[in-house]
N, C-alpha and C positions, 0 to 999 in steps of 0.2 A: 436636475437629474440626480438620481441616487448614486452614491458611490457603490463600488462593487461589494458584494457580500463576501466576507472572509469565511472560508471553510478550511478548518484544520482536520486532517485525516490521519489517524493512527492506523498503521498496517504493517504487515510483514511480507517479504518477498515470497515466502513459501506458503502463504495463506491463500487457498483457492477462492474463498469467499471474498477476499480483498480484491482479487482481480474481477470476479463477477460483480462485486459491489461497485467497483470503479466504473464498469460499463453502465450499470444501472444509474449511478449518480450522474454520469456524463449525459445520459439520456434525459434524466430529470432536470439537469441544469439547462439543457438545450430547450426543454419545454418551458422552463422558467423565463427564459428570454432576456434576463437582465445580466449585468456584469457579475462575474464570480471570480474571486481570487482564491486559488487552491494552494495549500502548503501541506506537504506530507511530513509525517513524524514517525520515528522509529518505534517498533514494538517487536520484541523477540518472543515468539511462541515457544521456542525450544532452545534456549541459550546454551544448554549442555550438550547439544548435538555436535559430534566431531565434524571437522571440515570434510574429511573423506570417510563418510559412513560407508561401511562395507555391507551393502545390501540394497534391496529395492525399496521404493517408497511404500509398497504394499507391506513388506516385512517390517519396515520401521514403524508404520502406524499400528500394525498388529501388536508389536512388542510394546510400544509406548502406551497404547490404549488398553492393552490386555484383552483384545478382541480376537475371535477366530478369524483366520485368513478369509474364509468365505464371507463373513460379515463385512470385513473391510473392503473386499472386492465389490460387494453390493453397494457399499457406501460410495466408493470411488466412481462406480458406474452412474450412480445418481447425480453426483457432483458434476461429472463429465457431461451428462445430459443437460443439466441446468446451464453449464457454461456454454454449451452449443446453442442454447436458446438465445444467448446474448452475443452470439457471433465468435465465441472463443473455442478453439479446437485443442482441448487439453490432451496431452499424451503422457499418461502416468507410467507407461511402460518404460519410458526413457528419462523420467525425472531423476535428477541427482539430489538425493536428500543431503543437506549440508548445514553448516552453521552460517547464519546470515548476517553476522555482525559486520563483516567487511562490505557486504552489499549495502547495508545501512550507512556505513561511512561514505561509500561512493555516492549515495543519494545526497548526502550533505555536501560532499565535494561539488557535485553537479549544481546544487543550489547556489553555492558560492560563485558559480559561473553563469547563473541565470538559466540553467538547463535541467532543473530538478524534475519537472513533469515528463520531459522526454526520457530522462534516465530511468525513472520509475517504470514507465511503460516498457522500455527496452528490457529491463530486468525481469519483469513479470512474464513477458512473452518468451524470453530466453529460457526461463525456468519451466514454465508450464506447457509451452507449445513446442519449443525447439530442442529441449533436452540438453541445454548447456549447463555447465557447472557455474554456480554463482557464489561460491564460497572462497575461491582462490584468487589471489591478487592478479596473476597473469591473465586469467580468464576474464575477470572483471575489467581489467585494463583494455582488453580487446573489445569488449562490449562498449566501453566508454568511447573508445576511438571510433567506433562505428557511428556514433552520433556527433562526432566532430570535436570531442574533448582531447586534450593532449595526453597521449598514452604515458609518456615518461613522467609527466607531472602527476598523473593518477597513481602510478606505481610508487612514486616518492611519498605521496600523501598517505596512501594505504599502509605502506610499510612503516611509516613514522607514526601511524595512528593519530594523524592530525585532527581528525573529526570524531574520534572516539568519545570525547567529552560531550559533543553535541548529541550523539546517540544516547549516552547515559542520561543526559538532561531530558530528552524526550521520554525515555522510559520512566524517569522519576516523575515527570509531569503526568504521565498516564496513571501512575499510582495515586497522585493527588486527586485526579478526577474520578478515581475508582474504576478505571477501565480494566476489565478482566478478560476481554476478548476483542478481536478485531474482525472486520473493519469497524472503526468507531469515528463518527463524524461530529465535530463541534462546529456549529453554525453560528456565525456572528458572535462567538464567545458566550452564547447564552443557551443554545439548544443542543442537546445531544441526541444523535441518532445512531443506534447500534445495529450492526449487521447489514447484509446486502438487501436492503428494502426495495420495494417496487419504485420505479422512477417517479410515480405520482407522489409518493411520500416525500421525496426530496424536493420536488417542485413546490409542494404545499408549504414545507418548512422554509424554503428560500423566500417564497412570497410573503409569508408571515413575518420573517425577519426584516425584509425590506419595508413592509407596511408599518411595522412598529418603529423602525428607525425614522421613516419619513414623518410619522406622527410626532415623534419627539422633536424632530427638526422644526416642524411646523409650529409646535407649541413654543419652542424657543424663540422663533421669529415673532410670534404673537405677543410675547412678553416684551 
């Protein structure tokens, strides 16, 4: 039996396409039918964003991208519609634009406890669907406690920046790979898939990676 195919995913908590891509990847992985081992890696889309940005997501995007508010509104409506098509109910009116470095640290903390995937999902839902703040230590600790992590331990780790080096290492690895946008999927350490692709694309790449690995294994046995 083939071992699980490793999938490394670079993403940011405030990236709408990362949440949409997560759902599409999960669908593709289910259609693949084989074992898949997923690990998330940090990517900061806007590391210069203040923790407590004074304004709406609409205002932030308009300022950052230099686009008219009407155009950004249209863009967000389109993204929200696509999110809805994969079962996600984005609520941009209540999104708290923030710096996500602490959220990334929390994902690494959760990884150290074997709960990375659960934490990643909780953060994305909190940000895009529920309107929670995901940039402040206390808010993040509350979300971590919801999935069963020790709140006090989370606060200590985030305040001490225990996992900041891991976040920086992920960002540095993204630069080595030439990743300029997220989500970005590295499958079996060999194939790169950029963006929220259709589920079938992920299914095909996973099957190809498994087939090539099995072929190499068979050739090794034959020798």
